VEXSENU-44175 format. One line per field, with one value per atom (N, C-alpha, C): residue in three letters; residue number from 1; atom name; x, y, z. Coordinates in Angstrom, 1 decimal, always signed. Atoms other than C-alpha are relative to their C-alpha. Layout:
N
aa ala; ...
i NUM; ...
at CA; ...
xx X; ...
yy Y; ...
zz Z; ...
This chain:
76
aa met; met; met; arg; arg; arg; pro; pro; pro; gln; gln; gln; gln; gln; gln; gln; gln; gln; gln; gln; gln; gln; gln; gln; gln; gln; gln; glu; glu; glu; gln; gln; gln; lys; lys; lys; gln; gln; gln; cys; cys; cys; his; his; his; phe; phe; phe; cys; cys; cys; thr; thr; thr; thr; thr; thr; asn; asn; asn; arg; arg; arg; asp; asp; asp; val; val; val; val; val; val; asp; asp; asp; tyr; tyr; tyr; lys; lys; lys; asp; asp; asp; ala; ala; ala; asp; asp; asp; leu; leu; leu; val; val; val; arg; arg; arg; arg; arg; arg; phe; phe; phe; met; met; met; ser; ser; ser; ser; ser; ser; gln; gln; gln; gly; gly; gly; lys; lys; lys; ile; ile; ile; tyr; tyr; tyr; pro; pro; pro; arg; arg; arg; his; his; his; lys; lys; lys; ser; ser; ser; gly; gly; gly; leu; leu; leu; cys; cys; cys; ala; ala; ala; phe; phe; phe; his; his; his; gln; gln; gln; arg; arg; arg; arg; arg; arg; leu; leu; leu; ala; ala; ala; ile; ile; ile; ala; ala; ala; ala; ala; ala; lys; lys; lys; arg; arg; arg; ala; ala; ala; arg; arg; arg; tyr; tyr; tyr; leu; leu; leu; ala; ala; ala; leu; leu; leu; val; val; val; pro; pro; pro; tyr; tyr; tyr; thr; thr; thr; thr; thr; thr; arg; arg; arg
i 1; 1; 1; 2; 2; 2; 3; 3; 3; 4; 4; 4; 5; 5; 5; 6; 6; 6; 7; 7; 7; 8; 8; 8; 9; 9; 9; 10; 10; 10; 11; 11; 11; 12; 12; 12; 13; 13; 13; 14; 14; 14; 15; 15; 15; 16; 16; 16; 17; 17; 17; 18; 18; 18; 19; 19; 19; 20; 20; 20; 21; 21; 21; 22; 22; 22; 23; 23; 23; 24; 24; 24; 25; 25; 25; 26; 26; 26; 27; 27; 27; 28; 28; 28; 29; 29; 29; 30; 30; 30; 31; 31; 31; 32; 32; 32; 33; 33; 33; 34; 34; 34; 35; 35; 35; 36; 36; 36; 37; 37; 37; 38; 38; 38; 39; 39; 39; 40; 40; 40; 41; 41; 41; 42; 42; 42; 43; 43; 43; 44; 44; 44; 45; 45; 45; 46; 46; 46; 47; 47; 47; 48; 48; 48; 49; 49; 49; 50; 50; 50; 51; 51; 51; 52; 52; 52; 53; 53; 53; 54; 54; 54; 55; 55; 55; 56; 56; 56; 57; 57; 57; 58; 58; 58; 59; 59; 59; 60; 60; 60; 61; 61; 61; 62; 62; 62; 63; 63; 63; 64; 64; 64; 65; 65; 65; 66; 66; 66; 67; 67; 67; 68; 68; 68; 69; 69; 69; 70; 70; 70; 71; 71; 71; 72; 72; 72; 73; 73; 73; 74; 74; 74; 75; 75; 75; 76; 76; 76
at N; CA; C; N; CA; C; N; CA; C; N; CA; C; N; CA; C; N; CA; C; N; CA; C; N; CA; C; N; CA; C; N; CA; C; N; CA; C; N; CA; C; N; CA; C; N; CA; C; N; CA; C; N; CA; C; N; CA; C; N; CA; C; N; CA; C; N; CA; C; N; CA; C; N; CA; C; N; CA; C; N; CA; C; N; CA; C; N; CA; C; N; CA; C; N; CA; C; N; CA; C; N; CA; C; N; CA; C; N; CA; C; N; CA; C; N; CA; C; N; CA; C; N; CA; C; N; CA; C; N; CA; C; N; CA; C; N; CA; C; N; CA; C; N; CA; C; N; CA; C; N; CA; C; N; CA; C; N; CA; C; N; CA; C; N; CA; C; N; CA; C; N; CA; C; N; CA; C; N; CA; C; N; CA; C; N; CA; C; N; CA; C; N; CA; C; N; CA; C; N; CA; C; N; CA; C; N; CA; C; N; CA; C; N; CA; C; N; CA; C; N; CA; C; N; CA; C; N; CA; C; N; CA; C; N; CA; C; N; CA; C; N; CA; C; N; CA; C; N; CA; C; N; CA; C; N; CA; C; N; CA; C; N; CA; C
xx +1.3; +34.6; +0.2; +0.0; +33.6; +0.2; +0.0; +34.2; -1.7; +1.0; +30.6; -0.5; +0.5; +29.9; +0.1; -0.5; +32.2; -0.4; +0.6; +30.7; -1.5; +1.3; +27.3; +0.1; -0.3; +28.7; +0.6; -1.0; +30.1; -1.5; +1.1; +28.1; -0.3; +0.6; +25.7; +0.5; -0.1; +26.0; -1.3; +1.1; +23.5; -0.4; +0.2; +21.3; +0.2; +0.4; +20.6; +1.4; -1.2; +24.4; +0.9; -0.6; +25.8; -0.5; +0.6; +23.4; -0.1; +0.1; +23.9; -1.5; +1.1; +20.2; -0.3; +0.3; +19.4; -1.5; +1.4; +15.6; -0.5; +0.7; +13.4; -1.2; +1.4; +10.3; -1.1; +1.1; +7.2; -0.8; +1.1; +5.4; +0.9; -0.5; +8.1; -0.3; +0.7; +6.2; +0.8; -0.6; +8.4; +1.1; -0.9; +11.4; -0.2; +0.5; +9.6; -0.6; +0.3; +8.2; +1.1; -1.5; +12.0; +0.4; -0.6; +12.5; -1.2; +1.3; +9.3; -0.2; +0.2; +8.4; -1.5; +1.2; +5.7; -1.4; +0.8; +3.7; -0.2; -0.3; +4.1; +0.8; -1.0; +6.5; +1.4; -1.4; +9.6; +1.1; -1.1; +12.5; +1.0; -0.8; +15.2; +1.4; -1.4; +18.7; +0.7; -1.0; +20.4; -0.3; +0.5; +18.5; +0.1; -0.2; +17.9; +1.4; -1.2; +21.4; +0.2; +0.1; +20.5; +0.9; -0.9; +22.8; -1.6; +1.0; +20.7; -0.8; +1.0; +19.7; -1.1; +1.2; +18.3; -1.2; +1.4; +16.3; -0.8; +1.3; +14.4; -0.7; +0.3; +13.7; -0.8; +0.4; +12.7; -1.3; +1.3; +10.1; -1.1; +0.9; +8.7; -0.7; +0.5; +8.5; -1.3; +0.7; +6.6; -1.2; +1.5; +4.0; -0.2; +1.0; +3.0; -0.1; +0.6; +3.0; -1.3; +0.7; +0.8; -1.3; +1.2; -1.5; -0.6; +0.2; -1.9; -0.4; +0.5; -2.9; +0.7; -1.1; +0.3; +0.7; -0.4; +1.4; -0.7; +0.7; -0.6; +0.4; -0.6; -0.5; +0.3; -0.2; -1.0; -0.4; +0.4; -1.8; -1.2; +1.0; -4.7; +0.4
yy -0.7; -19.6; +0.3; -0.6; -18.6; +1.3; -1.4; -15.4; +0.7; -0.6; -14.9; +0.0; +0.1; -16.0; +1.4; -1.3; -13.1; +1.1; -1.4; -10.6; +0.3; +0.1; -11.4; +0.3; -0.3; -11.2; +0.9; -1.4; -7.7; +0.8; -0.4; -6.0; +1.5; -1.2; -2.9; +0.9; -1.1; +0.2; +0.5; -0.4; +1.4; +1.2; -1.2; +4.0; +1.4; -1.2; +6.0; +0.3; -0.1; +5.6; +1.1; -1.0; +7.0; +1.2; -1.6; +10.2; +0.4; -0.7; +10.9; +0.2; +0.2; +10.2; -0.7; +0.7; +9.5; -0.8; +0.0; +9.6; -0.5; +0.7; +7.0; +0.7; -0.4; +8.9; -0.5; +0.9; +7.0; +1.3; -0.4; +10.2; +0.3; +0.0; +9.9; -1.0; +0.7; +7.5; -0.8; +0.4; +7.3; -0.7; +0.4; +6.5; -1.2; +1.3; +3.7; -1.1; +0.7; +2.5; -0.7; +0.6; +2.0; -1.2; +1.0; -0.6; -1.1; +0.8; -2.5; -0.3; +0.7; -5.1; +0.4; -0.3; -4.6; -0.6; +0.2; -6.7; +0.7; -0.7; -4.5; -0.9; +0.7; -6.8; +1.1; -0.6; -5.1; -1.0; +1.0; -6.3; -0.2; +0.6; -8.5; +1.0; -0.4; -6.9; -0.3; +0.4; -8.7; +0.4; -0.3; -7.4; +1.7; -1.5; -3.6; +0.4; -0.4; -3.5; +0.9; -0.8; -1.7; -0.9; +0.4; -1.6; -0.8; +0.5; -3.6; +1.0; -1.1; -0.2; +0.3; -0.3; +0.8; -0.3; +1.1; -2.1; +0.1; +0.3; -2.2; +1.3; -1.0; +1.4; +0.7; +0.1; +1.0; -0.5; +0.8; -1.5; +0.4; -0.6; +0.4; +1.3; -1.2; +3.5; -0.5; +0.7; +0.9; -0.1; +0.5; -0.7; +1.7; -1.1; +3.0; +0.9; -0.5; +4.3; -0.9; +0.8; +1.2; +0.0; -0.2; +2.0; +1.4; -0.9; +5.3; +0.4; -0.2; +4.5; +0.8; -0.7; +6.1; -1.0; +1.3; +2.6; -0.9; +0.7; -0.1; -1.4; +1.3; -3.3; -1.1; +0.7; -5.3; +0.6; -0.2; -5.0; -1.0; +0.6; -6.5; -1.0
zz +0.6; -2.1; -1.8; +1.4; -5.7; +0.0; +0.3; -7.1; +0.3; -0.3; -7.3; +1.3; -1.1; -3.9; +0.8; -0.5; -2.5; -0.2; +0.3; -4.3; +0.6; -0.4; -2.7; +1.8; -1.5; +0.8; +0.5; -0.3; +0.7; +0.9; -1.1; +3.7; -0.8; +0.0; +2.9; +0.8; -1.1; +4.7; +0.4; -0.9; +7.2; -0.9; +1.2; +4.9; +1.2; -0.9; +8.5; +0.7; -0.6; +9.7; -0.8; +1.1; +6.5; -0.2; -0.2; +6.3; +1.4; -1.4; +10.0; +0.5; -0.3; +10.8; +1.1; -1.2; +14.2; +0.1; -0.3; +14.1; -1.2; +1.3; +11.7; +0.5; -0.1; +11.5; -0.8; +0.4; +11.2; -1.5; +1.0; +9.3; -1.6; +1.1; +6.3; -0.7; +0.4; +4.3; -1.0; +1.0; +1.4; +0.7; -0.7; +3.7; +0.5; -0.5; +5.5; -1.2; +1.1; +2.4; -0.8; +0.7; +0.9; +0.7; -0.4; +3.1; +0.5; +0.0; +2.8; -1.3; +1.3; +0.1; -0.9; +0.6; -2.2; +0.5; -0.6; +0.0; +1.2; -1.2; +2.7; +1.4; -1.1; +4.6; +0.2; -0.4; +6.5; -0.4; +0.5; +4.7; +1.3; -1.3; +7.1; -0.4; -0.1; +8.1; -1.3; +1.2; +5.2; -1.3; +0.9; +2.6; +0.1; +0.3; +3.4; +0.7; -0.7; +5.1; +0.9; -1.3; +8.3; +1.0; -1.1; +11.6; +0.7; -0.8; +14.4; +0.7; -1.0; +16.4; -1.3; +1.3; +12.9; -0.3; +0.7; +11.8; +0.9; -1.6; +15.5; -0.3; +0.4; +15.0; -1.0; +1.0; +11.6; +0.0; -0.1; +12.4; +0.8; -0.8; +15.3; -1.1; +1.0; +12.5; -0.8; +1.0; +10.2; +0.7; -0.9; +12.8; +0.3; -0.5; +13.8; -1.7; +1.0; +10.3; -0.7; +0.6; +9.1; +1.0; -1.1; +12.4; -0.6; +0.4; +11.1; -1.7; +1.2; +7.6; -1.2; +0.9; +5.9; -0.7; +1.2; +4.5; +0.3; +0.1; +3.5; +1.2; -0.9; +6.0; -1.4; +1.1; +2.7; -1.1; +1.3; -1.0; -0.4; +0.5; -2.7; -1.3
């Protein structure tokens, strides 16, 4: 592999595991928005760097936040 490709393959650490947060709270809109694109899509695991457990919890929290209008579904 080329040196450039090796740099891209470095694993990101899960934000919630490193900060010892077990709960992904849908009411914390800024935190949920951090893992969403400007178009309102939830980032996949390889972009967000979350573990599988917290990625599933984040998806549920983002959907709840959208339903309660804390986070927009899309932008215009």
